[in-house]
N, C-alpha and C positions, 0 to 999 in steps of 0.2 A: 724777165729782164736778164736773168742769169744766162739763159739760153742765147739771147741776143749778144750779150757781152762775150760769151765764149766764141760765137761764130765770128765776131769782129776780130777778136784776138787771133783766131786761127788764120784769118785772111792776112792780118798784119805780119804774123810769124812766117807765113808762106812767102810773102813778098820779101821779107828780110832774108830768108833762106835762099831765095832765088838770086838775090844780089851777091851772096857770098858763095854761090854755086855748091851748096851742100845738098846733094840729092837725097840722102837718108833722112836728113832733117825735114825736107819738104814732104817726103812720103809719110813720115810720122804724123805731121800735122794734117795732111789731107786725109789720112786714115782716121785720125781722131775726129775730124770734122764729119766725115761720112758716118762713122759709127755713132757719134753723138746725135746727129740729125735723124738718122734712120731709127736709132734706138728710142728717141723721144716719140717719134711718130708711131712706131710699133707699140710702145707702151700705152699710149693714149688710145690707139685704135683697137688693140686686142686685150690688154690687161684691165683697162678701166671698165669696159662693159662687164667683164667677168667679176671684177671687184664690186660693181654696182649690183650684180645679181646676188652675190653673197651677202651684201649689206641688206638688201631687201629680204632675203630669206631669214637672216638673223632677226630683223625687225618683226617679221611675221611670226617667228617662233616665240617671241616674247608674249606671254599671256596678257600682261598689262602694258600695252604699247605706250611708251613715254615719248611724247613729241619733242622733248628737250634734248634728243640725241644731237650731238654736235655734227656728226657725219651721217647724213642720210643718203647722199649720192655724190658722186664725183662728176664734175662737169668737164666735158671735152672742150677746149678752147675753139672758138670760131676761126675758121681759116687756117687751121693747123697745117694741113697738107700744102696749101699755097705758101705759107710762111717757110715751111721746111724746105721745099724744093727751090724757092727763091734764094734761101741761104746757101743751099748746096750748089746752085749754079754760080753763085758769087765765089765761093771758096775753090771750086774746081777750075773756074776760069782764071783765078789768081794763080793757082797751081800750074796751069798750062802756060802762064805768062801772057795771056791775052791783054791784060791791063793791070795796072798797079792797084794795090789795096786802097780802101777808103782812108783818106787822111784823118778825117774826123769821125768820131763815133756817131754823131747825129746824122751825118750823111748816110752811113750804113743803115741806121735806124729808119731813115726816111725811105731808102730804097726797099728795104725788106717789108716795111709796113704800109706801103702804098697800095691800099686795098681798092681804090677806085679802078685800078688796072685789073684787078682780079676778075671783074665781070666782063672785061673787054676781050680777053683772050688768054693765050698761053703765057708762060713765064718770060719776062723781058730780061734781056742781058743788062748787066750793070753799065756797060759802056754805052748802051743805047739810051738808058733812062737818066743817068746822073748828069750828063751835060745839059739836059733840059732844065734840071733843077738849079743848076749853077748860073743860068742866064739871069741877070738882074733886069727886071722890067718894072717900069713905073706906069702909073695911071695917067699919062699925059694925053695920049691919043684916043681917049674913050669918048664916044658920043653919049653923054650922060642922059640926054633926052630919050634916045632910043632904048638905052638900058632901063630907064624907069618905066617906059611904056611896055617893054617886053616882060619886065618883072611883075608889074601889076596885072598884065594879061595872063601870065602864068599862074599867079596866085588865084585869080578869078576862075580859071579853068580847073585848077586843082581842088579848090574849096567849094565852089558853087555848082559846077556842072555834075559832079557825082550825085548831088542831092536831087537834081531834076530828073 
């Protein structure tokens, strides 16, 4: 959460610096954003496996292995690379002036953590994804009968056919 908050603040500060035309201020925040994002990714990809190795070796060196160790391994978060590059694309595009920073923190959080997109393809630009989230849609024009039939048929295929 700290990482997400920092990235959102970098984007907001970059947008404010763009409005007051302060180039050095903009460069400072884009460099901080890139260093923070790549630093976290680098730390988890390279230092965590090394730390896990030393933790395992320490645990093996103990003659009387005590399973009550608080730290037995460090877990790398799922989707860390996707999350990092999604955040970087946001701050770099705000730096370049392609679009304004997210007004609300939850909008940025939704953009960065939209993992269903992760399996669909490459990183999506903020300007392409966020307008779709902001469209208010209601369930007025839904054919509920077809919805129920397709849902039941899907559950049947998912639960019963693998058994057969």
